[in-house]
C-alpha positions as CSV (number, residue, x, y, z in Angstrom):
1,M,-92.3,93.6,-13.1
2,N,-92.9,90.9,-10.5
3,K,-90.0,89.2,-8.8
4,L,-90.6,85.8,-10.4
5,K,-90.5,87.3,-13.8
6,E,-87.2,89.1,-12.9
7,F,-85.7,85.7,-11.8
8,I,-86.9,84.1,-15.0
9,D,-85.3,86.8,-17.1
10,T,-82.1,86.6,-15.1
11,F,-82.0,82.8,-15.5
12,Y,-82.2,83.1,-19.3
13,K,-79.5,85.7,-19.4
14,I,-77.2,83.5,-17.2
15,L,-77.7,80.5,-19.6
16,E,-76.0,82.5,-22.3
17,M,-72.8,82.9,-20.2
18,K,-69.8,80.7,-20.5
19,E,-68.4,78.5,-17.7
20,P,-67.4,78.9,-14.9
21,Q,-69.2,82.3,-14.6
22,R,-72.5,80.6,-15.6
23,T,-72.5,78.1,-12.7
24,I,-71.4,80.8,-10.3
25,Q,-74.3,83.0,-11.3
26,L,-76.8,80.2,-11.3
27,S,-75.7,79.4,-7.7
28,E,-76.1,83.0,-6.7
29,L,-79.6,83.1,-8.3
30,M,-80.6,80.0,-6.3
31,D,-79.4,81.8,-3.1
32,K,-81.5,84.9,-4.0
33,M,-84.5,82.7,-4.7
34,Q,-84.1,80.9,-1.4
35,Q,-84.0,84.3,0.4
36,T,-86.9,85.8,-1.5
37,Y,-89.3,82.8,-1.3
38,D,-88.1,81.1,1.9
39,I,-87.2,78.0,0.0
40,T,-85.8,75.3,2.3
41,V,-83.3,72.6,1.6
42,I,-85.9,70.0,2.8
43,N,-88.4,69.1,0.2
44,N,-91.7,70.5,1.7
45,R,-94.6,69.1,-0.4
46,E,-97.1,71.6,1.0
47,Y,-94.8,74.6,0.1
48,N,-94.0,73.1,-3.3
49,N,-97.7,72.7,-4.1
50,K,-98.5,76.2,-3.1
51,N,-95.5,77.7,-5.0
52,Q,-95.3,75.5,-8.1
53,A,-94.0,78.2,-10.5
54,V,-91.3,79.2,-8.0
55,I,-90.2,75.6,-7.4
56,Q,-90.3,74.8,-11.1
57,L,-87.8,77.6,-11.8
58,Y,-85.7,76.8,-8.8
59,R,-85.3,73.2,-10.0
60,A,-84.5,74.4,-13.6
61,V,-81.8,76.7,-12.2
62,A,-80.4,73.8,-10.0
63,S,-80.4,71.4,-13.0
64,A,-78.6,74.0,-15.3
65,R,-75.6,74.2,-13.0
66,N,-72.4,72.4,-14.0
67,T,-71.7,70.5,-10.8
């Protein structure tokens, strides 16, 4: 299984959790994605265009957090 698919599967499992564990796990997933895909805090259009599926998931994870 490729890494992106693993992250997607993990994301859907986390969505079933209750707060506050859900938000904690979503934040940890974001950290793991940042490390795996070298995602930066700065919005890099070139990177985003080359890695659209990764960025789409990353943004979904970020939006799902209860901040």
